[in-house]
C-alpha positions as CSV (number, residue, x, y, z in Angstrom):
1,M,44.1,53.1,19.7
2,R,41.5,50.8,18.5
3,S,38.1,51.8,16.7
4,S,35.5,53.3,19.2
5,F,33.1,50.7,17.6
6,L,35.1,47.7,17.6
7,G,33.5,46.6,21.0
8,F,30.1,47.0,19.7
9,E,31.2,44.8,16.8
10,I,32.5,42.1,19.0
11,A,29.3,41.9,21.0
12,K,27.1,41.9,18.0
13,S,28.7,39.2,16.7
14,G,28.4,37.4,20.0
15,L,24.6,38.3,20.0
16,Q,24.1,36.9,16.2
17,S,26.2,33.7,17.2
18,A,23.8,33.1,20.4
19,Q,20.9,34.1,18.4
20,A,21.5,31.2,15.5
21,G,22.4,28.7,18.3
22,L,19.0,29.2,19.7
23,D,17.4,29.2,16.3
24,V,19.1,25.8,15.4
25,T,18.2,24.5,19.1
26,G,14.7,25.4,18.6
27,Q,14.7,23.4,15.1
28,N,16.1,20.5,16.4
29,I,13.4,20.1,19.2
30,A,10.8,20.8,16.4
31,K,12.1,17.8,14.4
32,M,13.1,15.7,17.0
33,N,10.5,13.3,16.1
34,A,10.6,13.5,12.5
35,K,11.8,10.6,10.4
36,G,15.2,10.7,9.0
37,Y,15.8,14.1,10.5
38,S,19.6,14.6,11.9
39,R,20.6,16.9,14.3
40,Q,22.1,20.3,13.6
41,T,24.5,22.4,15.1
42,V,26.3,25.8,14.5
43,E,30.0,26.0,13.5
44,Q,31.8,29.0,14.7
45,S,35.3,30.4,14.4
46,T,37.1,33.3,16.0
47,D,37.6,36.2,13.6
48,Y,41.1,37.3,14.0
49,Y,43.1,40.6,14.0
50,A,44.5,41.5,10.3
51,T,46.8,44.5,9.7
52,N,45.4,45.1,6.2
53,N,41.9,45.8,7.6
54,Y,43.2,49.1,9.2
55,K,44.6,52.3,7.6
56,Y,47.1,52.6,10.4
57,A,47.6,49.3,11.9
58,L,48.4,49.0,15.7
59,L,52.0,48.8,16.4
60,N,52.1,47.2,19.8
61,E,51.1,43.8,20.8
62,N,47.3,44.9,22.6
63,K,45.7,43.4,19.6
64,I,42.3,41.4,20.3
65,G,40.3,39.5,17.6
66,H,36.8,40.6,15.8
67,G,34.6,38.5,17.8
68,V,33.2,35.3,16.5
69,T,32.2,34.5,12.9
70,L,29.2,32.0,11.7
71,D,30.7,29.4,9.3
72,R,27.8,27.4,8.7
73,I,25.0,25.3,10.1
74,T,25.9,21.3,9.7
75,Q,24.2,18.2,10.4
76,I,25.8,15.6,12.4
77,R,25.8,12.3,10.4
78,D,28.4,9.5,10.9
79,Q,29.0,8.2,6.8
80,F,30.6,5.1,8.2
81,L,27.5,4.1,10.4
82,D,25.1,5.2,7.6
83,T,27.1,2.5,5.1
84,R,27.1,-0.1,7.9
85,Y,23.2,0.6,8.6
86,R,22.4,0.3,4.7
87,E,24.2,-3.0,4.4
88,A,22.9,-4.5,7.7
89,F,19.3,-3.2,6.3
90,A,19.8,-5.2,3.0
91,D,20.7,-8.0,5.1
92,Y,17.6,-7.9,7.3
93,S,15.2,-7.1,4.2
94,R,16.5,-10.0,2.4
95,Y,16.5,-12.7,5.5
96,S,12.7,-11.6,6.3
97,K,11.2,-11.4,2.8
98,A,12.7,-15.1,2.9
99,L,11.4,-16.2,5.8
100,S,8.0,-14.9,4.8
101,I,8.0,-17.0,1.8
102,M,9.6,-20.2,3.1
103,T,7.1,-20.2,5.6
104,S,4.3,-20.3,3.3
105,V,5.8,-22.9,1.4
106,S,6.4,-24.9,4.8
107,N,2.8,-24.3,6.1
108,L,1.8,-26.0,2.7
109,V,3.5,-29.2,2.9
110,D,3.7,-29.6,6.5
111,E,2.0,-32.4,8.2
112,T,1.9,-31.9,11.6
113,L,-1.6,-30.5,11.8
114,R,-3.1,-31.8,8.9
115,D,-2.6,-34.7,6.2
116,G,-1.0,-33.9,3.1
117,L,0.9,-35.8,0.4
118,G,2.6,-38.1,3.2
119,A,-0.7,-39.2,4.4
120,A,-2.0,-39.9,1.0
121,Y,0.9,-42.1,0.1
122,E,0.6,-43.9,3.4
123,E,-3.4,-44.5,2.9
124,F,-2.4,-45.7,-0.5
125,I,0.0,-48.1,0.6
126,I,-1.9,-49.4,3.4
127,N,-5.0,-49.8,0.8
128,L,-3.1,-51.9,-1.3
129,Q,-1.4,-54.0,1.3
130,T,-5.7,-54.9,2.3
131,F,-6.4,-55.3,-1.2
132,S,-3.5,-57.8,-1.5
133,M,-5.7,-60.0,1.1
134,N,-8.5,-59.5,-0.9
135,T,-8.2,-59.5,-4.5
136,G,-11.1,-59.5,-6.9
137,D,-13.5,-57.4,-4.3
138,I,-14.1,-54.6,-6.0
139,D,-15.0,-52.5,-2.7
140,Y,-10.8,-52.8,-2.1
141,S,-9.8,-52.2,-5.5
142,G,-12.1,-49.3,-5.2
143,L,-10.3,-48.0,-2.2
144,V,-7.1,-48.5,-3.9
145,R,-8.0,-46.3,-6.8
146,S,-9.6,-43.4,-4.5
147,S,-6.5,-43.6,-2.5
148,A,-4.2,-43.1,-5.9
149,Q,-6.5,-40.4,-6.9
150,K,-5.8,-38.4,-3.7
151,I,-2.5,-38.6,-4.3
152,T,-2.8,-37.3,-7.7
153,E,-5.3,-34.2,-6.6
154,T,-2.8,-33.5,-3.6
155,L,0.0,-33.2,-6.0
156,S,-2.2,-31.2,-7.9
157,Y,-3.4,-29.1,-5.2
158,Y,0.7,-28.6,-3.9
159,Y,1.6,-27.4,-7.4
160,N,-1.1,-24.8,-8.0
161,Q,-0.7,-23.3,-4.7
162,L,3.0,-23.2,-5.5
163,E,2.6,-21.6,-8.4
164,K,0.0,-19.0,-7.2
165,L,2.8,-18.1,-4.4
166,R,5.1,-17.5,-7.4
167,E,2.9,-15.3,-9.2
168,Q,2.3,-13.3,-6.1
169,E,6.0,-13.0,-5.8
170,V,6.3,-12.0,-9.6
171,D,3.9,-9.4,-8.7
172,D,5.2,-8.1,-5.6
173,L,8.8,-7.9,-7.8
174,S,6.7,-5.7,-10.3
175,I,5.7,-3.4,-7.3
176,S,9.1,-3.0,-5.8
177,I,10.7,-2.4,-9.3
178,N,8.2,0.4,-9.6
179,D,9.0,1.8,-6.3
180,I,12.8,1.6,-6.9
181,N,12.3,3.6,-10.2
182,D,10.5,6.2,-8.4
183,L,13.3,6.3,-5.5
184,L,15.9,6.8,-8.2
185,E,14.0,9.6,-9.8
186,R,13.8,11.2,-6.4
187,I,17.3,11.1,-5.5
188,S,18.7,12.3,-8.7
189,G,16.0,15.2,-8.6
190,L,17.6,15.9,-5.0
191,N,20.9,15.6,-6.3
192,K,20.0,18.8,-8.7
193,E,18.5,20.8,-5.9
194,I,21.4,20.3,-3.5
195,Q,23.9,20.8,-6.1
196,F,22.2,24.3,-6.6
197,E,21.7,25.3,-3.0
198,K,25.4,24.5,-2.8
199,L,26.4,26.5,-5.4
200,F,24.9,29.5,-3.6
201,K,26.6,28.6,-0.6
202,N,23.2,27.7,1.1
203,S,23.2,25.2,3.9
204,P,20.8,21.9,2.2
205,N,20.8,19.9,5.3
206,E,16.9,19.3,5.2
207,L,17.6,17.8,1.6
208,L,20.4,16.1,2.7
209,D,18.2,14.2,5.3
210,T,15.4,13.5,2.7
211,R,18.1,12.0,0.3
212,N,19.7,10.0,3.1
213,L,15.9,8.7,3.8
214,C,15.6,7.8,0.3
215,L,19.0,5.9,0.1
216,D,18.0,4.0,3.1
217,Q,14.7,2.6,1.8
218,L,16.4,1.9,-1.5
219,A,19.3,-0.2,0.3
220,G,16.1,-2.3,1.5
221,Y,15.8,-3.6,-2.0
222,M,19.2,-4.4,-3.2
223,N,22.8,-3.6,-2.3
224,I,23.8,-0.2,-3.3
225,T,27.0,1.6,-3.4
226,I,27.3,5.5,-2.9
227,E,29.9,7.5,-4.5
228,D,30.2,11.2,-3.4
229,N,31.3,13.6,-6.1
230,G,32.1,16.3,-3.7
231,D,29.8,18.9,-5.3
232,G,26.8,17.7,-3.3
233,T,25.6,15.0,-5.7
234,I,26.0,11.3,-5.4
235,N,26.2,8.6,-7.7
236,V,24.3,5.1,-6.7
237,K,25.9,1.5,-8.2
238,V,24.7,-1.7,-7.7
239,G,27.4,-4.2,-8.4
240,S,29.4,-2.8,-11.9
241,Q,26.3,-0.9,-13.0
242,Y,25.4,2.9,-12.3
243,L,21.8,3.4,-11.4
244,I,22.4,7.1,-10.9
245,D,25.4,8.7,-12.7
246,A,25.3,12.6,-11.4
247,R,28.3,13.4,-13.5
248,S,26.7,12.7,-16.6
249,D,22.9,13.3,-15.4
250,T,21.4,9.7,-16.2
251,V,19.5,7.6,-14.2
252,Q,18.9,3.8,-15.1
253,K,15.2,2.6,-15.1
254,L,14.8,-1.0,-13.9
255,S,12.4,-3.6,-15.5
256,Y,11.9,-7.1,-15.2
257,E,11.9,-10.1,-17.9
258,E,11.0,-13.6,-18.1
259,I,13.8,-15.6,-19.5
260,G,12.2,-19.4,-19.9
261,D,11.0,-20.3,-16.7
262,T,13.0,-17.7,-14.8
263,Y,12.9,-13.9,-14.4
264,A,15.9,-11.2,-14.3
265,V,15.9,-7.8,-13.3
266,K,17.8,-5.7,-15.8
267,T,18.6,-1.8,-16.8
268,E,19.5,-0.8,-20.4
269,S,22.8,-1.5,-19.7
270,G,22.1,-5.4,-18.9
271,E,21.0,-7.6,-16.0
272,L,21.7,-6.4,-12.7
273,E,24.1,-8.0,-10.2
274,I,21.6,-8.1,-7.2
275,A,23.4,-9.9,-4.2
276,N,21.2,-8.8,-1.2
277,G,18.0,-7.3,-0.1
278,S,14.2,-8.0,-0.8
279,L,14.8,-8.3,-4.5
280,K,17.6,-11.1,-3.9
281,A,15.2,-12.7,-1.9
282,S,12.3,-12.4,-4.5
283,L,14.5,-13.7,-7.3
284,D,15.7,-16.5,-5.4
285,A,12.2,-17.5,-4.5
286,I,11.1,-17.2,-8.2
287,N,14.1,-18.7,-9.8
288,G,15.6,-21.0,-7.1
289,K,15.7,-24.4,-8.5
290,G,18.3,-26.0,-5.6
291,D,19.7,-29.3,-6.3
292,F,18.1,-29.4,-9.7
293,A,20.1,-26.2,-10.9
294,A,22.4,-26.4,-13.7
295,S,25.8,-24.5,-13.8
296,G,24.8,-20.8,-13.8
297,E,21.2,-21.2,-12.4
298,N,19.9,-20.0,-9.2
299,D,20.6,-22.9,-6.6
300,A,18.7,-21.4,-3.6
301,K,15.7,-23.6,-2.6
302,G,13.1,-21.6,-3.7
303,I,9.4,-22.1,-4.9
304,L,10.6,-23.6,-8.2
305,Y,12.6,-26.2,-6.7
306,F,9.6,-27.5,-4.4
307,Q,7.7,-27.6,-7.8
308,M,10.4,-29.7,-9.4
309,L,10.1,-31.9,-6.2
310,L,6.9,-32.6,-7.0
311,D,7.4,-33.1,-10.6
312,A,10.0,-35.7,-10.1
313,F,8.1,-37.6,-7.5
314,A,5.0,-37.6,-9.9
315,L,7.0,-38.7,-12.6
316,N,9.1,-41.6,-10.9
317,F,5.7,-42.6,-8.9
318,V,3.8,-42.7,-12.4
319,T,6.3,-44.7,-14.3
320,K,6.9,-47.2,-11.6
321,M,3.2,-48.0,-11.0
322,N,2.4,-48.1,-14.8
323,E,5.3,-50.5,-15.5
324,L,4.3,-52.8,-12.4
325,N,0.8,-52.8,-13.8
326,G,2.0,-54.2,-17.1
327,A,2.6,-53.2,-20.6
328,D,-0.3,-51.3,-22.3
329,K,-2.4,-50.9,-18.8
330,P,-1.4,-47.9,-17.7
331,L,-2.7,-46.7,-14.0
332,F,-2.0,-43.2,-14.5
333,Q,-1.7,-40.6,-16.8
334,G,0.4,-37.6,-17.3
335,T,4.3,-37.0,-16.3
336,T,4.1,-33.8,-13.8
337,A,2.5,-32.7,-10.6
338,L,-0.1,-30.8,-12.3
339,T,-1.2,-33.2,-15.3
340,I,-1.0,-36.6,-13.3
341,E,-4.6,-38.1,-12.9
342,I,-5.9,-41.9,-13.1
343,S,-6.0,-43.3,-16.4
344,D,-9.5,-43.5,-18.3
345,A,-9.5,-47.3,-18.1
346,W,-8.9,-47.5,-14.4
347,L,-11.3,-44.7,-13.9
348,K,-14.1,-46.7,-15.5
349,D,-13.3,-50.2,-14.0
350,A,-11.8,-50.4,-10.3
351,N,-10.4,-53.9,-11.1
352,Y,-8.2,-52.5,-14.1
353,I,-5.5,-53.1,-11.6
354,T,-3.5,-56.0,-12.4
355,T,-3.4,-58.6,-9.3
356,T,-1.3,-61.6,-11.0
357,N,1.1,-62.1,-13.8
358,N,0.2,-66.0,-14.4
359,A,-0.5,-67.0,-17.7
360,E,-3.9,-68.8,-16.2
361,P,-5.0,-66.2,-13.5
362,K,-7.1,-67.4,-10.7
363,D,-9.3,-65.6,-8.3
364,G,-7.3,-64.7,-5.0
365,Q,-4.1,-64.8,-6.9
366,N,-2.2,-61.4,-5.3
367,D,1.6,-61.9,-7.0
368,N,1.6,-58.8,-8.7
369,I,-0.1,-56.4,-5.7
370,L,2.6,-58.1,-3.7
371,R,5.3,-57.2,-6.1
372,M,4.2,-53.7,-6.3
373,L,4.4,-53.3,-2.6
374,A,7.5,-54.8,-2.5
375,E,8.8,-52.4,-5.1
376,L,7.5,-49.4,-3.7
377,N,9.5,-50.1,-0.5
378,K,12.8,-50.3,-2.4
379,D,15.1,-47.4,-3.0
380,V,14.8,-45.1,-6.3
381,S,17.0,-42.9,-8.1
382,I,15.0,-39.7,-8.4
383,G,17.7,-37.7,-10.9
384,D,20.9,-36.9,-9.4
385,I,19.3,-35.5,-6.1
386,F,18.0,-38.5,-4.1
387,I,18.0,-42.2,-3.5
388,G,15.5,-43.7,-1.4
389,T,11.8,-44.6,-1.1
390,F,9.1,-42.8,-2.3
391,D,7.9,-42.0,1.2
392,E,11.3,-40.9,2.2
393,F,11.3,-38.9,-0.7
394,I,8.1,-36.9,0.7
395,L,9.9,-36.6,3.9
396,K,12.7,-35.0,2.4
397,M,10.4,-32.3,0.8
398,I,8.7,-31.7,4.2
399,L,12.2,-31.4,6.0
400,D,13.8,-29.0,3.1
401,A,10.9,-26.8,3.8
402,G,11.1,-26.8,7.4
403,S,14.9,-26.7,7.6
404,E,15.1,-23.9,5.1
405,E,12.4,-22.0,7.2
406,S,14.2,-22.4,10.5
407,Y,17.4,-21.0,8.7
408,M,15.9,-18.0,7.5
409,N,14.3,-17.3,10.9
410,D,17.9,-17.3,12.3
411,L,19.2,-15.3,9.8
412,T,16.4,-12.9,10.4
413,Q,16.8,-12.8,14.2
414,S,20.6,-12.1,13.9
415,S,20.3,-9.9,11.1
416,D,17.5,-7.9,13.1
417,A,19.8,-7.7,16.2
418,I,22.5,-6.1,14.0
419,L,20.5,-3.8,12.4
420,T,18.8,-2.7,15.7
421,S,22.7,-2.3,17.3
422,I,23.8,-0.4,14.2
423,D,20.8,2.0,14.4
424,N,20.8,2.6,17.8
425,Q,24.4,3.9,17.2
426,R,23.3,5.8,14.2
427,E,20.7,7.3,16.2
428,A,23.1,8.2,19.2
429,A,25.2,10.2,16.4
430,K,22.2,12.1,14.6
431,G,19.2,11.7,16.6
432,V,18.1,14.5,19.0
433,S,18.5,14.6,22.8
434,L,15.8,16.5,24.6
435,N,18.5,16.8,27.6
436,E,21.6,18.3,25.2
437,E,19.2,20.5,23.7
438,T,18.0,21.9,26.5
439,V,21.6,22.5,28.1
440,N,22.1,24.2,24.9
441,I,19.1,26.5,25.3
442,L,20.4,27.5,28.6
443,K,23.9,28.0,27.2
444,Y,22.9,30.1,24.2
445,Q,20.6,32.2,26.4
446,R,23.3,33.1,28.9
447,A,25.6,34.1,26.0
448,F,22.9,36.1,24.5
449,E,22.3,37.9,28.0
450,A,25.9,38.6,28.4
451,S,26.4,39.8,24.8
452,S,23.4,42.2,25.7
453,R,25.2,43.4,28.9
454,I,28.1,44.0,26.8
455,L,26.5,46.2,24.2
456,T,24.6,48.2,27.4
457,A,28.2,48.6,28.9
458,L,29.8,50.0,26.0
459,D,26.9,52.3,25.4
460,E,27.3,53.8,28.7
461,M,30.7,54.3,28.2
462,L,30.5,56.3,24.9
463,D,27.6,58.2,26.8
464,T,30.4,59.4,29.1
465,I,32.7,60.3,27.1
466,I,30.5,61.9,24.8
467,N,28.0,63.8,27.1
468,R,30.0,64.1,30.3
469,M,33.6,64.1,29.7
470,G,34.9,67.9,29.6
471,A,31.7,69.2,31.0
472,V,33.4,70.6,34.1
473,G,33.7,74.5,34.1
474,R,31.4,75.0,31.2
């Protein structure tokens, strides 16, 4: 015969189970709009009959279980979707950051709505053509000099604006690194808290949510890999380097270093292999030399690439014009976009430009001006990256900026669509559904009421046995 109070224990376990379910459901509803929260659920299992629990075991098959056992409260989360989300977020962060930078570059060199270097060069050619028909007239030679000066000022302006943009990206890189270091320290601290709670068999679900939120944010900066140590702690890697190694309780600190004209992100263990995220976009923008890159250098078309294009144009244009004007009669001085300017001699005398190469020059001769126009219309070789005229080179720079902006815009839209799709799948798994929780409320409420009714029935049965049975004849 079973114990008199076994039924009470079974009903009590049902009450406790239903109450725990209601508590968890209430928490899900309360936190449904909390960022990073993962829906929680009660894991239960049946409590089986064990012979060794009794002094006198039942010898028949009329054995029943001991109700239900609350195993743990777990969060609903799909690690595969978490990994996919972080990879997609790194893609989106990289391309959206690169798009923002390339939009700034494109807006600077674009001449759709305003004049720029291309317009200044075209004005110089037109004034040179007009001067070829009016040599000796200081008004027309002055116009040539003014348009030449506009080219030098435009080159300097472009270069300075690009340099300001590059400095802003270096500052942004510094801020991002500080944010990353804060996230790494926070994740390391959460590792220890989660491990401590698990040692005491507690459920660290809220701590896990906070750590996952930090990991999501970290994934936006760079390509990370997560390793689970099985004790509640995780390791975080970038490439082959461990940023967090919970096994040895070490946390790497990131910093950046200027190496020549480029920047590198590194730790005490060496330079980081950053292949994705907003840090990748920043480094590409700061270090990218495009077609000018040597072996092992960053070949993205970044800010440095467009500065090098300006320098290449300035050097070749100055060299060509100074050669055409004759030996020891330079029209320009300086060799870079930042330093190029009208020579002091030409600045003092507008007629300093050589109009003829005849040994006995006469008024109105213009053979050298015509030679300048012809030479400027010929193809020139600019390094190993371009062969064409100067105006075609300017067009190449404008098209490079526009095509890079368009390409990054396409990649941003594509990666955003992928990220949204994965995020929706992840939210469907871990997010709180108000309809589902409402059903759970009713389910656990009915279970609680039923278990309470069983306890009442058992109480009435015992009352009958104790107070009424055998009372006849007393």
